[in-house]
C-alpha positions in Angstrom: 0.0 0.0 0.0 3.1 2.3 0.3 3.2 2.7 -3.4 -0.3 4.1 -3.5 -0.9 7.9 -3.5 -2.0 9.5 -0.3 -5.5 10.4 -1.7 -6.0 6.8 -2.8 -4.8 5.5 0.6 -7.1 8.0 2.3 -10.1 6.5 0.4 -9.1 3.0 1.2 -8.5 3.7 4.9 -11.8 5.6 5.1 -13.7 2.7 3.6 -12.1 0.2 5.9 -12.8 2.3 9.0 -16.4 2.9 7.9 -16.9 -0.8 7.3 -15.4 -1.7 10.7 -17.6 0.9 12.4 -20.7 -0.4 10.6 -20.0 -4.0 11.5 -19.6 -2.9 15.1 -22.9 -1.1 15.0 -24.7 -3.9 13.1 -23.3 -6.4 15.6 -25.6 -4.9 18.2 -28.7 -5.9 16.3 -27.3 -9.3 15.4 -26.6 -10.1 19.1 -29.4 -8.2 20.9 -32.1 -8.4 18.2 -32.8 -4.6 18.4 -31.1 -1.6 16.7 -28.9 0.9 18.4 -31.6 3.5 17.7 -34.1 1.5 19.8 -31.6 1.0 22.6 -30.6 4.7 22.5 -34.3 5.7 22.7 -34.8 3.6 25.8 -32.1 5.5 27.8 -32.6 8.3 30.2 -30.5 10.9 28.5 -28.8 14.1 29.7 -30.0 17.5 28.6 -27.5 17.9 25.8 -28.1 14.5 24.2 -28.4 14.9 20.4 -31.2 13.3 18.3 -30.2 9.7 17.3 -30.3 10.5 13.6 -27.2 12.8 14.1 -24.8 9.9 15.1 -24.7 8.1 11.7 -23.7 11.1 9.5 -21.3 12.4 12.2 -19.5 9.2 12.5 -19.2 8.7 8.7 -17.6 12.2 8.5 -15.3 11.5 11.4 -14.3 8.1 10.0 -13.4 9.8 6.7 -11.2 12.2 8.6 -9.6 9.3 10.5 -9.0 7.6 7.1 -7.2 10.7 5.8 -5.1 10.8 8.9 -4.2 7.1 8.8 -3.2 7.5 5.1 -0.7 10.2 6.2 1.0 8.0 8.7 3.4 6.6 6.1 5.0 10.0 5.9 5.9 10.2 9.5 9.5 11.2 10.3 9.5 11.3 14.1 7.7 9.5 16.9 6.6 6.9 14.3 6.1 4.0 16.6 4.3 6.0 19.3 2.0 7.6 16.8 1.1 4.3 15.1 0.5 2.8 18.5 -1.7 5.6 19.8 -3.7 5.8 16.5 -4.4 2.1 16.2 -5.2 1.5 19.8 -7.6 4.4 20.0 -9.2 3.2 16.7 -9.6 -0.3 18.1 -11.2 1.1 21.2 -13.5 3.2 19.1 -14.7 0.1 17.3 -15.1 -1.9 20.5 -16.8 0.9 22.4 -20.1 0.2 20.5 -19.9 -3.4 21.6 -19.2 -2.6 25.2 -21.9 0.1 25.4 -24.8 -1.2 23.3 -24.2 -4.9 22.9 -23.0 -5.7 26.4 -24.7 -2.8 28.1 -21.6 -2.2 30.2 -21.8 1.6 30.5 -19.0 1.8 33.0 -16.5 -0.1 30.8 -17.5 1.9 27.8 -17.0 5.1 29.7 -13.6 4.0 30.8 -12.8 3.1 27.2 -13.8 6.4 25.8 -11.9 8.4 28.4 -8.8 6.4 27.4 -9.6 7.2 23.8 -9.7 10.9 24.7 -6.3 10.6 26.2 -4.9 8.8 23.3 -6.1 11.4 20.8 -4.7 14.2 23.0 -1.4 12.3 23.0 -1.5 12.0 19.2 -2.0 15.8 18.9 1.0 16.3 21.2 3.4 13.8 19.5 2.6 14.4 15.9 4.4 17.5 14.7 2.8 17.6 11.3 -0.1 19.9 10.4 -2.3 17.0 9.4 -2.8 16.3 13.1 -5.4 19.2 13.1 -7.8 17.0 11.2 -8.2 15.1 14.5 -9.5 18.1 16.4 -13.2 17.6 15.3 -12.8 14.0 16.3 -11.5 14.9 19.7 -14.3 17.4 20.2 -16.9 14.7 19.3 -15.1 12.2 21.6 -15.2 14.6 24.5 -18.9 15.2 23.9 -19.4 11.4 23.6 -17.5 11.0 26.9 -20.0 13.3 28.5 -22.9 11.3 27.0 -21.4 8.0 28.0 -20.8 9.1 31.6 -24.2 10.7 31.8 -25.9 7.5 30.6 -23.9 5.5 33.1 -25.1 7.8 35.9 -28.7 8.2 34.8 -29.3 4.5 33.9 
């Protein structure tokens, strides 16, 4: 994949991340027999909880941004191992968060996972000296908001 252009790699990474996120989301219905939307509607939610229709388009946009960032990793000069580790661990946690939260209903575990993700993305922003890192800022903002939602659902339910 190193011989591919950055834009083509960005498309490939974005598609892979979207597929992984979709499989994670669909696994909820496969295991529990109900959709994430039905489960989300059953929660007592905090005041700032967005409507459920907002999550799908937001995650697709964020996954595309993550794909662009992943495609740029081959151009790293410094902190290469650290940045790869941080990126792929947080991405793995991102995919598994849906399983912990919606499939297993383990809100506490999911809240811990997302707080770890917050820290990993902050570390990415610190260690990566390239300007491309700024594409992660909307993702971090959404993660911080999702952390609030996850913790609130943990407390309220």
